[in-house]
N, C-alpha and C positions, 0 to 999 in steps of 0.2 A: 504494500499499500504506499509506504514511504517512496518507493522508487517511482511509482506511477505519478505521485504528486510532484516529485522532483522533475521528471521528464515534462510534465504539463507546465511546470513554471519555467523551464528552460525553453520550451516551444513558445511560451508567451513572450519571454525576453527576446527571442530571436525574431518573432513577428513584429514586435514593437521596434526593434532596431531596424528591421527592413522598412517598415512604414516611415520611420524618421528619416531614414536615408532617401527614400523616394520623395518625401515632402521637401527635404533640403534641396535635392536635384531639381525639382520643379521650381522652387523659389529662385535658385541660382539661374536656371534657364530664362525665367521671366525677367530677372534683373539684367541679364545679359542682352536680352531682346530690347528691353527699354533703353539700355545704354547705347546700343547700335542706332536706335531710332532717334534718340536725342542727339547723337553726333551727326547724323545725316541732316536732321532739321536745323541744327546750329550751323552746319556748313552752308546749307541753302540760304539761311538768313544772312550769314556773313557775306556770301556771294552777292546777294541782292543789295545789301547796303554798300558794299564796294562798288557795284555797277551804278548806284545812284550817286555816289560820291564822285565817280569818274564823269558821269554825265554833267553834274553840276560844275565840276572843275573846267570841263570844256566849254560849257556856256559861259562861265565867268571869264575865261581866257578870251574867247572871241568877243565878249561884251567889252572887255578891257581894250582890245585892239580897236574895235569900232569907236569907243570913246576917244582913244587917242587920235583917230582920223578926223574927229569933229573939232579938235582943238585948233 
């Protein structure tokens, strides 16, 4: 009887360890996917802001040149 209880307790411990490992793996995978998405979105936003700054710089440069022609 003692042996059966011990075996059941060991099986429960193994099952709990397996469930914990699966849960941690799922949480890690979700965090990894979120980090990839965040990096991609951040890169897109950075690229868009850079493009806007380049356009504004070009407009300001040509505006300055036109202003010089009017002097």
